[in-house]
C-alpha positions in Angstrom: 8.0 -18.1 19.0 5.2 -17.5 16.6 2.1 -19.7 16.6 0.3 -20.2 13.3 -3.0 -22.1 12.8 -2.7 -24.9 10.2 -5.3 -23.2 7.9 -3.2 -20.0 7.8 0.0 -22.0 7.2 -1.8 -23.8 4.3 -3.0 -20.4 3.0 0.6 -19.0 2.9 1.8 -22.1 1.0 -1.1 -22.1 -1.5 -0.6 -18.4 -2.2 3.2 -19.0 -2.7 2.5 -21.7 -5.3 -0.3 -19.7 -7.0 2.0 -16.7 -7.6 4.9 -18.6 -9.1 7.2 -17.8 -10.7 7.0 -14.6 -8.7 7.4 -14.0 -5.0 4.2 -14.0 -3.0 3.8 -11.7 0.0 1.5 -10.7 2.8 0.9 -9.8 6.5 -0.1 -11.8 9.5 -2.1 -10.2 12.3 -3.1 -11.4 15.8 -2.1 -11.0 19.4 0.7 -12.2 21.7 2.5 -13.8 18.7 -0.5 -16.0 17.9 -1.6 -15.4 14.3 -5.4 -14.9 13.8 -5.5 -13.6 10.2 -3.5 -13.9 7.0 -3.7 -11.0 4.6 -2.4 -11.9 1.1 -1.1 -8.8 -0.6 -0.1 -8.0 -4.1 3.6 -8.1 -5.0 3.6 -4.9 -7.1 7.2 -5.8 -8.3 5.9 -9.0 -10.0 9.3 -10.5 -9.6 10.7 -13.9 -8.7 13.6 -12.2 -6.8 12.0 -9.5 -4.7 8.7 -8.0 -3.5 7.0 -4.8 -2.6 3.6 -4.6 -0.9 0.8 -2.7 -2.6 0.8 0.4 -0.4 -3.1 0.8 -0.4 -3.5 -2.9 0.5 -0.9 -2.6 3.2 -2.5 0.5 4.7 -5.9 -1.2 4.7 -4.4 -4.1 6.7 -2.9 -1.7 9.3 -6.2 0.1 9.6 -8.3 -3.0 10.0 -5.9 -4.5 12.5 -6.0 -1.4 14.6 -9.9 -1.3 14.4 -10.0 -5.0 15.5 -7.6 -4.5 18.4 -5.0 -6.7 16.7 -1.4 -6.1 15.8 0.8 -6.8 12.8 2.8 -9.9 14.0 4.8 -10.7 10.8 5.2 -10.1 7.2 5.8 -13.0 4.9 7.1 -13.7 1.4 8.1 -16.7 -0.7 11.5 -17.6 -2.2 10.6 -19.6 -5.4 14.1 -20.9 -6.0 16.2 -20.1 -2.9 16.3 -21.4 0.7 14.2 -20.1 3.5 16.6 -17.5 4.9 16.7 -13.7 4.6 18.5 -12.4 1.5 20.8 -9.4 1.8 17.9 -7.3 0.4 15.5 -8.8 2.9 17.8 -7.8 5.8 18.4 -4.3 4.3 14.6 -3.7 4.0 13.6 -5.1 7.4 12.7 -1.7 9.0 10.5 -2.9 11.8 12.3 -4.8 14.6 9.0 -5.4 16.4 7.6 -7.8 13.8 8.8 -11.2 12.5 9.8 -11.9 8.9 8.6 -15.2 7.5 9.9 -16.9 4.4 8.5 -19.9 2.7 11.0 -21.6 0.3 9.6 -23.6 -2.6 13.0 -24.9 -3.9 12.5 -28.4 -2.4 9.7 -30.8 -2.9 8.2 -29.9 0.5 7.8 -26.1 1.3 10.0 -24.8 4.2 8.6 -22.0 6.3 10.9 -20.2 8.7 10.5 -17.1 10.9 13.2 -14.5 11.6 13.7 -11.6 13.9 15.8 -9.0 12.1 17.4 -6.2 14.0 20.3 -4.0 13.1 21.2 -6.1 10.1 21.3 -9.4 12.1 18.7 -12.1 11.5 17.9 -14.7 14.1 15.7 -17.7 13.5 12.5 -17.8 15.7 10.6 -21.1 16.3 7.3 -21.6 14.6 4.5 -23.7 16.0 1.8 -24.7 13.6 -1.3 -25.9 15.4 
């Protein structure tokens, strides 16, 4: 399970809508699967179908998390027109089995946020608690 404060959940959704028609992306940091901070990152692909983090921004998040004694818990991105499930590309690019992968789908009237553990090409949904 991953626990996400309401204000961070809201931040993910606001960012996802703000970056339409492209995918939004970022990293979530905290401890013990409890998110403490959201880091919105630039999707350098500027695409509605895939994303890539800005490497300098990504490195800065890793550095600040380490300095603060936090860990990268998850990365997230939006799916502007498809469901909240990992695409074939999402699964192929899921290199770190120690973090979760969150996807917020905007295809329906209400955004749908889901979390996944992806290991060895297999994705398993993980419960999310928004508090």
